MMTF fields as JSON, N, C-alpha, C and O atoms, coordinates in Angstrom:
{
  "mmtfVersion": "1.0.0",
  "mmtfProducer": "UNKNOWN",
  "numBonds": 259,
  "numAtoms": 260,
  "numGroups": 65,
  "numChains": 1,
  "numModels": 1,
  "chainsPerModel": [1],
  "groupsPerChain": [65],
  "chainIdList": ["A"],
  "bondAtomList": [4, 2, 8, 6, 12, 10, 16, 14, 20, 18, 24, 22, 28, 26, 32, 30, 36, 34, 40, 38, 44, 42, 48, 46, 52, 50, 56, 54, 60, 58, 64, 62, 68, 66, 72, 70, 76, 74, 80, 78, 84, 82, 88, 86, 92, 90, 96, 94, 100, 98, 104, 102, 108, 106, 112, 110, 116, 114, 120, 118, 124, 122, 128, 126, 132, 130, 136, 134, 140, 138, 144, 142, 148, 146, 152, 150, 156, 154, 160, 158, 164, 162, 168, 166, 172, 170, 176, 174, 180, 178, 184, 182, 188, 186, 192, 190, 196, 194, 200, 198, 204, 202, 208, 206, 212, 210, 216, 214, 220, 218, 224, 222, 228, 226, 232, 230, 236, 234, 240, 238, 244, 242, 248, 246, 252, 250, 256, 254],
  "bondOrderList": [1, 1, 1, 1, 1, 1, 1, 1, 1, 1, 1, 1, 1, 1, 1, 1, 1, 1, 1, 1, 1, 1, 1, 1, 1, 1, 1, 1, 1, 1, 1, 1, 1, 1, 1, 1, 1, 1, 1, 1, 1, 1, 1, 1, 1, 1, 1, 1, 1, 1, 1, 1, 1, 1, 1, 1, 1, 1, 1, 1, 1, 1, 1, 1],
  "groupList": [{"groupName": "UNK", "atomNameList": ["N", "CA", "C", "O"], "elementList": ["N", "C", "C", "O"], "formalChargeList": [0, 0, 0, 0], "bondAtomList": [1, 0, 2, 1, 3, 2], "bondOrderList": [1, 1, 2], "singleLetterCode": "X", "chemCompType": "L-PEPTIDE LINKING"}],
  "groupTypeList": [0, 0, 0, 0, 0, 0, 0, 0, 0, 0, 0, 0, 0, 0, 0, 0, 0, 0, 0, 0, 0, 0, 0, 0, 0, 0, 0, 0, 0, 0, 0, 0, 0, 0, 0, 0, 0, 0, 0, 0, 0, 0, 0, 0, 0, 0, 0, 0, 0, 0, 0, 0, 0, 0, 0, 0, 0, 0, 0, 0, 0, 0, 0, 0, 0],
  "groupIdList": [1, 2, 3, 4, 5, 6, 7, 8, 9, 10, 11, 12, 13, 14, 15, 16, 17, 18, 19, 20, 21, 22, 23, 24, 25, 26, 27, 28, 29, 30, 31, 32, 33, 34, 35, 36, 37, 38, 39, 40, 41, 42, 43, 44, 45, 46, 47, 48, 49, 50, 51, 52, 53, 54, 55, 56, 57, 58, 59, 60, 61, 62, 63, 64, 65],
  "secStructList": [7, 7, 2, 2, 2, 2, 2, 2, 2, 2, 2, 2, 2, 2, 2, 2, 2, 2, 2, 2, 2, 2, 2, 2, 2, 2, 2, 2, 2, 2, 2, 2, 2, 2, 2, 2, 2, 2, 2, 2, 2, 2, 2, 2, 2, 2, 2, 2, 2, 2, 2, 2, 2, 2, 2, 2, 2, 2, 2, 2, 2, 2, 2, 2, 7],
  "xCoordList": [24.533, 24.855, 24.428, 24.729, 23.727, 23.285, 24.455, 25.472, 24.286, 25.377, 25.688, 26.845, 24.659, 24.915, 25.723, 26.625, 25.405, 26.174, 27.615, 28.565, 27.746, 29.08, 29.9, 31.081, 29.245, 29.915, 30.344, 31.448, 29.454, 29.788, 30.955, 31.858, 30.929, 32.007, 33.333, 34.376, 33.281, 34.487, 34.997, 36.202, 34.083, 34.457, 35.096, 36.1, 34.516, 35.078, 36.457, 37.361, 36.612, 37.901, 38.952, 40.091, 38.539, 39.466, 39.877, 41.051, 38.902, 39.24, 40.146, 41.024, 39.937, 40.821, 42.231, 43.214, 42.328, 43.64, 44.324, 45.522, 43.548, 44.1, 44.578, 45.638, 43.804, 44.222, 45.507, 46.405, 45.587, 46.807, 47.998, 49.099, 47.787, 48.854, 49.315, 50.515, 48.366, 48.724, 49.494, 50.461, 49.078, 49.774, 51.196, 52.134, 51.351, 52.691, 53.565, 54.753, 52.98, 53.744, 54.173, 55.31, 53.25, 53.602, 54.713, 55.649, 54.602, 55.616, 56.966, 57.997, 56.965, 58.215, 58.857, 60.069, 58.046, 58.6, 59.132, 60.161, 58.431, 58.891, 60.227, 61.136, 60.33, 61.566, 62.706, 63.811, 62.455, 63.481, 63.915, 65.099, 62.968, 63.297, 64.159, 65.103, 63.838, 64.63, 66.044, 67.012, 66.161, 67.49, 68.302, 69.489, 67.683, 68.392, 68.832, 69.943, 67.962, 68.316, 69.472, 70.375, 69.44, 70.521, 71.842, 72.894, 71.779, 73.003, 73.573, 74.781, 72.72, 73.235, 73.735, 74.75, 73.054, 73.526, 74.808, 75.649, 74.964, 76.191, 77.355, 78.478, 77.098, 78.182, 78.52, 79.559, 77.672, 77.934, 79.267, 80.022, 79.599, 80.889, 82.067, 83.077, 81.938, 83.005, 83.146, 84.261, 82.036, 82.068, 82.707, 83.498, 82.376, 82.96, 84.468, 85.238, 84.886, 86.316, 87.057, 88.157, 86.451, 87.064, 87.17, 88.199, 86.108, 86.097, 87.158, 87.869, 87.264, 88.25, 89.665, 90.508, 89.918, 91.256, 91.588, 92.708, 90.631, 90.926, 91.103, 91.952, 90.332, 90.498, 91.82, 92.465, 92.227, 93.528, 94.653, 95.63, 94.527, 95.543, 95.606, 96.695, 94.476, 94.469, 95.112, 95.826, 94.852, 95.43, 96.957, 97.667, 97.457, 98.899, 99.497, 100.565, 98.821, 99.313, 99.349, 100.276, 98.356, 98.339, 99.399, 99.919, 99.73, 100.778, 102.154, 103.041, 102.326, 103.605, 103.862, 105.014, 102.815, 102.994, 103.43, 103.62],
  "yCoordList": [21.259, 20.67, 19.204, 18.463, 18.813, 17.428, 16.527, 16.995, 15.243, 14.302, 14.227, 14.06, 14.349, 14.3, 15.523, 15.402, 16.7, 17.905, 17.773, 18.154, 17.226, 17.038, 16.079, 16.309, 15.001, 14.021, 14.659, 14.413, 15.488, 16.158, 17.127, 17.191, 17.877, 18.823, 18.087, 18.527, 16.978, 16.181, 15.59, 15.556, 15.131, 14.56, 15.623, 15.36, 16.815, 17.909, 18.296, 18.577, 18.31, 18.638, 17.589, 17.917, 16.321, 15.235, 15.297, 15.12, 15.551, 15.588, 16.786, 16.692, 17.911, 19.062, 18.737, 19.11, 18.043, 17.62, 16.679, 16.792, 15.756, 14.789, 15.485, 15.152, 16.447, 17.199, 17.974, 18.017, 18.575, 19.299, 18.373, 18.728, 17.185, 16.198, 15.74, 15.614, 15.489, 15.055, 16.146, 15.854, 17.39, 18.498, 18.63, 18.862, 18.481, 18.558, 17.417, 17.605, 16.238, 15.084, 15.281, 14.977, 15.797, 16.068, 17.101, 16.958, 18.148, 19.197, 18.624, 18.979, 17.738, 17.138, 16.29, 16.357, 15.484, 14.654, 15.512, 15.191, 16.603, 17.509, 18.125, 18.246, 18.513, 19.108, 18.094, 18.427, 16.872, 15.831, 15.534, 15.325, 15.517, 15.29, 16.401, 16.143, 17.638, 18.771, 18.726, 19.034, 18.339, 18.229, 17.128, 17.314, 15.992, 14.879, 15.276, 14.954, 15.975, 16.41, 17.406, 17.349, 18.307, 19.285, 18.586, 18.97, 17.553, 16.806, 16.124, 16.18, 15.476, 14.742, 15.694, 15.414, 16.813, 17.737, 18.427, 18.773, 18.629, 19.229, 18.258, 18.672, 16.963, 16.002, 15.461, 14.823, 15.7, 15.173, 15.653, 14.821, 16.949, 17.378, 16.74, 16.395, 16.585, 15.963, 14.493, 13.979, 13.828, 12.431, 12.299, 11.384, 13.193, 13.155, 13.408, 12.756, 14.357, 14.644, 13.429, 13.108, 12.757, 11.556, 10.458, 9.791, 10.272, 9.239, 9.532, 8.624, 10.78, 11.161, 10.922, 10.375, 11.335, 11.165, 9.688, 9.271, 8.894, 7.473, 6.753, 5.868, 7.106, 6.443, 6.861, 6.054, 8.118, 8.559, 7.822, 7.419, 7.645, 6.928, 5.464, 4.897, 4.86, 3.473, 3.359, 2.398, 4.344, 4.335, 4.42, 3.684, 5.324, 5.474, 4.196, 3.76, 3.6, 2.366, 1.222, 0.412, 1.148, 0.066, 0.284, -0.687, 1.547, 1.831, 1.495, 1.039, 1.728, 1.45, -0.052, -0.486, -0.831, -2.274, -3.007, -4.223],
  "zCoordList": [30.572, 29.288, 29.312, 30.248, 28.271, 28.192, 27.783, 27.271, 28.019, 27.737, 26.24, 25.856, 25.393, 23.944, 23.505, 22.676, 24.056, 23.724, 24.217, 23.533, 25.412, 25.976, 25.101, 24.841, 24.657, 23.795, 22.476, 21.991, 21.892, 20.634, 20.822, 19.988, 21.916, 22.18, 22.382, 21.9, 23.091, 23.326, 22.018, 21.769, 21.198, 19.907, 19.013, 18.352, 18.995, 18.196, 18.703, 17.916, 20.019, 20.604, 20.234, 19.901, 20.299, 19.957, 18.501, 18.175, 17.611, 16.186, 15.88, 15.023, 16.577, 16.378, 16.868, 16.229, 18.0, 18.498, 17.516, 17.256, 16.979, 16.031, 14.761, 14.233, 14.27, 13.082, 13.358, 12.518, 14.521, 14.892, 14.988, 14.569, 15.537, 15.659, 14.284, 14.04, 13.384, 12.031, 11.296, 10.592, 11.452, 10.798, 11.338, 10.576, 12.649, 13.239, 12.752, 12.49, 12.631, 12.157, 10.703, 10.343, 9.856, 8.461, 8.373, 7.586, 9.192, 9.185, 9.605, 9.032, 10.604, 11.088, 10.001, 9.799, 9.289, 8.227, 7.086, 6.49, 6.783, 5.729, 6.12, 5.299, 7.391, 7.893, 7.856, 7.43, 8.294, 8.265, 6.829, 6.565, 5.917, 4.508, 3.946, 3.2, 4.301, 3.824, 4.396, 3.7, 5.672, 6.282, 5.611, 5.342, 5.341, 4.694, 3.296, 2.875, 2.576, 1.228, 1.266, 0.432, 2.225, 2.347, 2.665, 2.153, 3.519, 3.844, 2.613, 2.383, 1.811, 0.657, -0.413, -1.051, -0.63, -1.66, -1.211, -2.04, 0.097, 0.602, 0.475, 0.189, 0.687, 0.717, -0.675, -0.845, -1.664, -2.999, -3.577, -4.08, -3.533, -4.062, -3.316, -3.93, -1.998, -1.224, -1.61, -1.705, -1.829, -2.237, -3.61, -3.842, -4.51, -5.849, -5.788, -6.492, -4.941, -4.798, -4.239, -4.688, -3.26, -2.686, -3.733, -3.841, -4.501, -5.532, -6.596, -7.027, -7.015, -8.023, -7.512, -8.224, -6.28, -5.703, -5.542, -5.837, -5.079, -4.868, -6.201, -6.304, -7.218, -8.514, -9.158, -9.827, -8.96, -9.475, -8.758, -9.39, -7.455, -6.691, -7.137, -7.232, -7.406, -7.883, -9.261, -9.549, -10.099, -11.442, -11.352, -12.037, -10.501, -10.318, -9.74, -10.169, -8.777, -8.155, -9.164, -9.147, -10.036, -11.025, -12.105, -12.655, -12.419, -13.398, -12.823, -13.545, -11.512, -10.859, -10.756, -10.767, -10.658, -10.436, -11.679, -11.644]
}
């Protein structure tokens, strides 16, 4: 194998590795985004319940004072 062929083969191998790395990185970010979204949508009802309870408690406390 000549050096130019070897260089081309190495370059093709590197670019394929880089494409695979970029695809894996995109997939990882997509997965992390989906997990974060699932966490926030899961916690939204709990946050609303906490907010409602705390505002009701504040209202009662302000009426008592």
